[in-house]
SEFI-623542 format. One line per field, with one value per residue (C-alpha): z, x, y; residue number from 1. Coordinates in pm, whole numbers, plus 50000, padded with zeros to 5 digits. Each point is the difference from the previous one (the first is absolute). Layout:
! residues N
Z	Z;...
X	X;...
Y	Y;...
pos	NUM;...
! end
This chain:
! residues 463
Z	50000;49903;50288;49851;49736;49783;49890;49778;50219;50300;50306;50289;50215;50074;50212;50048;49904;50313;50074;49987;49624;49979;50206;49769;49709;50179;50039;49630;49915;50229;49861;49643;50053;50226;50148;50298;50320;50329;50194;50269;49744;49823;50326;50086;49660;50056;50356;49947;49641;49832;49993;49970;50336;50195;50316;49934;50159;49762;49692;49972;49638;49927;50233;49848;49871;49971;49654;49959;49832;50097;49830;50260;50268;49787;50173;49671;49867;50333;50016;49646;50077;50313;49808;49712;50231;50195;49677;49874;50322;49957;49641;50089;49780;49688;49920;49891;50214;49847;49950;50266;49883;49998;50316;49993;50144;50271;49920;50148;49810;50052;49869;49877;49906;49787;49669;49820;50145;49815;49751;49645;50029;49872;50335;50103;50344;50129;50274;49949;50148;50028;50114;50261;49922;50318;49808;49840;50290;49756;49828;49652;49706;49875;50169;50005;49984;49932;50009;49851;50191;49714;50072;50378;50184;50296;50223;50330;50078;50286;49951;50204;50248;49944;49625;49892;49770;49994;50048;49786;50031;49670;49938;50087;50149;50133;49795;50118;49808;50057;49929;49717;50004;49706;49909;49826;49931;50250;50276;50142;50043;50016;49781;50105;49840;50002;50252;49959;50354;50019;50344;49983;50332;49816;49680;49925;50325;49837;50020;50306;50107;50250;49991;50246;50136;50355;50037;50014;49685;50179;49993;49719;50058;49739;50033;49742;49847;50136;50358;50049;50185;49926;50174;49891;50103;49729;49778;50099;49982;50304;50124;50321;49977;49767;50109;49786;50074;50179;49851;49743;49768;50114;49915;50162;50205;50205;50208;50320;49984;50214;49785;50295;49891;49685;49970;49753;49897;49775;49806;50308;50370;50244;49927;50153;50143;49958;50198;49757;50256;50103;49660;50173;50031;50325;49961;49826;49899;50030;49768;50129;49859;49621;49972;49735;50032;49677;50047;50284;50085;50308;50112;50171;50364;50109;50352;49894;50278;49791;49679;49792;49729;49772;49817;49745;50027;49777;50130;49842;50091;49855;50070;50344;50151;50310;50229;50207;50262;50196;50248;49852;50295;49995;49631;50057;50163;49686;50081;49768;50108;49733;49677;49772;49705;49741;49675;49868;49711;49984;50108;49732;50100;50327;50118;50322;49996;50120;50287;50115;49980;49698;49862;49639;49847;49638;49892;49729;49865;49965;50307;50236;50369;50228;50376;50308;50183;50347;49971;49712;49850;49625;49914;49627;49731;49629;49826;49673;50029;49740;49769;50090;50292;50206;49997;50205;50237;50139;50202;49923;50253;50140;50031;49793;49675;49912;49686;49864;49702;49846;49758;49780;49903;50193;50270;50203;50292;50255;50235;50360;50116;50363;50024;50150;49833;49637;49733;49640;49741;49645;50120;50127;50366;50261;50320;50353;50078;49696;50129;50340;49845;49781;50298;50208;49724;49981;50376;49987;49719;50197;50311;49805;49845;50342;50145;49708;50039;50370;49918;49740;50245;50265;49741;49917;50369;50028;49701
X	50000;50133;49959;50182;49826;50205;49827;50259;50090;50233;49772;50056;49687;49705;49688;49693;49686;49788;49708;49778;50042;49903;49690;49921;50020;49745;49781;50037;49894;49695;49902;50032;49799;49715;50023;50189;49944;49958;50320;49915;49924;50329;50194;49841;50107;50358;50031;49835;50055;50277;50308;50223;49888;49958;50207;50339;49916;49708;50223;49984;50091;50244;50233;49911;49642;49754;49851;49627;49940;49638;49757;49736;50224;50121;49898;49921;49796;49821;49925;49863;49772;49866;49926;49834;49780;49880;49913;49810;49794;49908;49891;49795;50220;49917;50363;50233;50302;50322;50294;50266;50314;50323;50203;50274;50319;50155;50346;50275;50196;50335;50136;50360;50204;50310;50158;50314;50026;50060;50250;49898;50056;49663;49871;49677;49920;49671;49765;49896;49716;50049;49749;50080;49852;49921;50005;50342;50120;50170;49951;49856;50236;49926;49875;49620;50029;50275;50039;50303;50153;50193;50357;49943;50110;49772;50284;49805;49631;49752;49658;49724;49877;49632;50023;49999;50303;50379;50260;50312;50338;50133;50343;49881;49649;49742;49698;49664;49820;49652;49839;49761;49781;50050;49872;50198;49883;49717;50233;49980;50328;50159;50212;50197;49888;50138;49837;49900;50122;50337;50150;50207;50165;50179;50084;50367;50117;50257;50008;49831;50174;49729;49619;49751;49647;49900;49766;49691;50101;49966;50368;50258;50376;50272;50378;50221;50334;50094;49935;49675;49711;49643;49684;49649;49642;49817;49830;50012;50382;50022;50357;50068;50378;50249;50354;50299;50309;49817;50273;50273;49763;49679;50010;49686;49694;49753;49692;49923;49681;49810;50120;50151;50361;50209;50343;50258;50346;50252;50317;50211;49969;49731;49639;49727;49652;49753;49685;49722;49787;50280;50176;50332;50271;49979;50282;50332;50094;50378;50213;50284;50351;49982;49623;49800;49623;49815;49631;49748;49662;49778;49838;49678;50082;49878;49926;49872;50208;50303;50097;50226;50230;50235;50286;50224;50367;50300;50348;50316;49904;49648;49644;49837;49657;49999;49697;49885;49727;49819;49717;49676;49945;50365;50075;50328;50162;50122;50239;50213;49933;50164;50198;50006;50232;49774;50198;50352;49843;49862;49637;49804;49636;49815;49646;49821;49682;49677;49968;50354;50119;50231;50276;50114;50321;50110;50363;50224;50045;49624;49945;49700;50026;49697;50066;49793;49974;49995;50307;50168;50075;49978;49664;50060;50248;49925;50336;50008;49636;50095;50300;50066;49986;49684;49829;49683;49828;49646;49798;49631;49742;49961;50379;49988;50157;50302;50016;50346;50150;50344;50204;49999;49639;49847;49734;49883;49780;50152;49763;50110;50025;49904;50269;50331;50339;49897;50259;49901;50275;49891;49641;50081;49897;50214;49799;50133;49943;50205;50281;50003;49984;50302;50186;49922;50130;50323;50055;49923;50251;50266;49932;50030;50324;50157;49884;50161;50314;50029;49955;50275;50239;49933;50074;50332;50103;49928;50216
Y	50000;50344;50243;50298;50208;50232;50320;50166;50299;50023;50003;50238;49977;49772;49979;49788;50188;50061;49771;50309;49998;49633;50065;50289;49757;49784;50310;50069;49645;50016;50338;49876;49681;50097;50347;50129;49799;50176;50072;49747;49733;50063;49993;49665;49866;50115;49872;49664;49897;50199;49775;50304;50136;49676;49957;49849;49666;49956;49987;49624;49945;50280;50187;50336;49975;49715;49943;49955;49666;49942;50239;49921;50151;50292;50324;50171;49709;49957;50372;49988;49704;50171;50316;49814;49791;50301;50179;49695;49995;50363;49946;49688;49779;50205;50064;49720;49934;50134;49769;50054;50180;49800;49997;50262;49862;50218;50128;50211;50261;50170;50328;50021;50306;50027;50081;50102;50349;50323;49855;49919;49626;49881;49873;50176;50134;49869;49883;49638;49795;49625;49741;49736;49657;49800;49671;50030;50216;50234;50332;50040;49949;50350;50317;50022;50380;50251;50377;50170;50290;50157;50104;49987;49685;49907;49885;49998;49975;49995;49838;50160;49735;50089;49956;50365;49972;49992;50275;49958;50164;50132;50161;50352;49974;49756;49895;49868;49723;49858;49663;49922;49688;49763;49654;49728;49644;50039;50115;50351;50180;50341;50221;50310;50324;50352;50229;50361;50065;50171;50051;50319;49910;49716;50186;50070;49843;49772;49623;49856;49679;49905;50029;49853;50041;49915;49703;50221;50185;50334;50101;49993;50019;50055;49999;50166;49928;50343;49883;50191;49833;50107;49878;50102;49945;49809;50103;50369;50002;50227;49987;49806;49991;50168;49918;50093;49796;49720;49780;50043;49812;49830;49629;49860;50099;49795;50082;49813;49785;50253;50289;50190;49974;50021;49838;50128;49880;50171;49942;50065;50066;49888;49919;50213;49952;50287;50071;50092;50184;50236;50005;49946;49732;49803;49748;49952;49647;49980;49789;49781;49971;50005;49947;50181;49988;49923;49912;50012;49847;50008;49676;49911;49932;49659;50127;50346;50155;50092;50173;49773;50137;49805;50169;49831;50090;49942;49927;49872;49644;50012;50100;50000;50066;50221;49980;50298;50012;50272;49981;50134;50235;50111;50063;50183;49697;49824;49717;49793;49643;49783;49991;49697;49940;49835;50009;50051;50191;50355;50041;50187;49936;49941;49923;49902;49789;50159;49752;50081;49640;50017;50220;49980;50134;50012;50013;50138;49646;49942;49781;50024;49909;49972;50010;49929;50334;49846;49778;50188;49658;49951;49846;49956;50094;50041;49993;50193;50097;50261;50025;50363;50241;49970;50339;49947;49757;50014;49750;49955;50116;49647;49956;49680;50125;50212;50218;50084;50184;50040;50208;49689;50097;49710;49981;49702;49897;49762;49819;49980;49638;49935;49735;50107;49997;49993;50068;50058;49986;50075;49942;49648;49968;49826;49965;50008;49633;49902;50220;49829;49654;50079;50142;49689;49773;50202;49975;49628;49948;50193;49791;49674;50124;50073;49664;49818;50214;49910;49631;50026;50173;49731;49734;50168;50001;49629;49913
pos	1;2;3;4;5;6;7;8;9;10;11;12;13;14;15;16;17;18;19;20;21;22;23;24;25;26;27;28;29;30;31;32;33;34;35;36;37;38;39;40;41;42;43;44;45;46;47;48;49;50;51;52;53;54;55;56;57;58;59;60;61;62;63;64;65;66;67;68;69;70;71;72;73;74;75;76;77;78;79;80;81;82;83;84;85;86;87;88;89;90;91;92;93;94;95;96;97;98;99;100;101;102;103;104;105;106;107;108;109;110;111;112;113;114;115;116;117;118;119;120;121;122;123;124;125;126;127;128;129;130;131;132;133;134;135;136;137;138;139;140;141;142;143;144;145;146;147;148;149;150;151;152;153;154;155;156;157;158;159;160;161;162;163;164;165;166;167;168;169;170;171;172;173;174;175;176;177;178;179;180;181;182;183;184;185;186;187;188;189;190;191;192;193;194;195;196;197;198;199;200;201;202;203;204;205;206;207;208;209;210;211;212;213;214;215;216;217;218;219;220;221;222;223;224;225;226;227;228;229;230;231;232;233;234;235;236;237;238;239;240;241;242;243;244;245;246;247;248;249;250;251;252;253;254;255;256;257;258;259;260;261;262;263;264;265;266;267;268;269;270;271;272;273;274;275;276;277;278;279;280;281;282;283;284;285;286;287;288;289;290;291;292;293;294;295;296;297;298;299;300;301;302;303;304;305;306;307;308;309;310;311;312;313;314;315;316;317;318;319;320;321;322;323;324;325;326;327;328;329;330;331;332;333;334;335;336;337;338;339;340;341;342;343;344;345;346;347;348;349;350;351;352;353;354;355;356;357;358;359;360;361;362;363;364;365;366;367;368;369;370;371;372;373;374;375;376;377;378;379;380;381;382;383;384;385;386;387;388;389;390;391;392;393;394;395;396;397;398;399;400;401;402;403;404;405;406;407;408;409;410;411;412;413;414;415;416;417;418;419;420;421;422;423;424;425;426;427;428;429;430;431;432;433;434;435;436;437;438;439;440;441;442;443;444;445;446;447;448;449;450;451;452;453;454;455;456;457;458;459;460;461;462;463
! end
């Protein structure tokens, strides 16, 4: 099975499209077939029947989304039957029953950004939409939608968590794109489209190396190549924070799950934690020895009593993950609690699962490592997941799938196996039990060798 899909342009960024958009597609289908249902009715359909919004433990057939194989249980077919029957009762059976529409298979989509840049090398700059197939567990062979961005390369992007659109960083400014509903082969999807909205606050600001929304989608933060940090209320774009020289060059930004704090790391020096309410820095994250911080991500605290922050760091010996912790009621007390060397290679991409259980790093050589956040032990390794530098990683909302992209123009989705110690080399899985069995056989062979050697030495002494 081919997991990697090559789309013809070097890829810089990626994101899962929010579930809000998928639910909107369900709304569109209901509206088209038999009128708009009431809000409560639609919410019941989503909570009880929509496989895309079922609790994680209900995904019996597929780790990411459960396909609908039985038309009798299909929420759209069931809803159509209920509507038709009630209409027949009102009309005293005078109207013939309509044939049920075909079941529309639920899908997930991802947005990818990339291109050839400003040079005239024949490679377009574009936003791409790819469809994830739960049966093959891979992305579509070709983009299902594409929007060219002209001479401007969308090198970074931030998808609004409520489904409003996507903000892209171009060489000189940021551009806002919205979503347009499309239908292909009976499956509803989305295409990016140019927006009439132009945010003057992000015009002529230079390249922004970091863009992110908070989880509520009410605050947008950008970090520039020039080291300037900007934070805005969304969508009014009222300024919350405007800090020149926050870093020599801002490399990454991350909001805490509760939206109270923003972490930032730069090309040199310490990282910083900012309080959004007071628009001021509250902590400095010091580097050690020859460390250089690269990427940062907050994590959901398992006990809800602490703020957890992970920062990737590069040293001469390789890439590490540094873990910081602060008590929720004492946010200025950030403490460095651990540092773990995870790869001899450079770390180029980083993601933390929504449930806080897993960390994922991507490397210069194209490898992906998934770690258990509690033990910081490697959970799985995908050697040569891509043939080039990994440029982005993002877990799905249910923490069961990992989206990745590379400069080699490829994207893939890797499913997270619950088994421990899984190594995948060229997409061939070697499970943990096999590893221990092989190790046991090696020890057994060594023991037999030494027993035979002792017997031979005793025999020599007797001669």
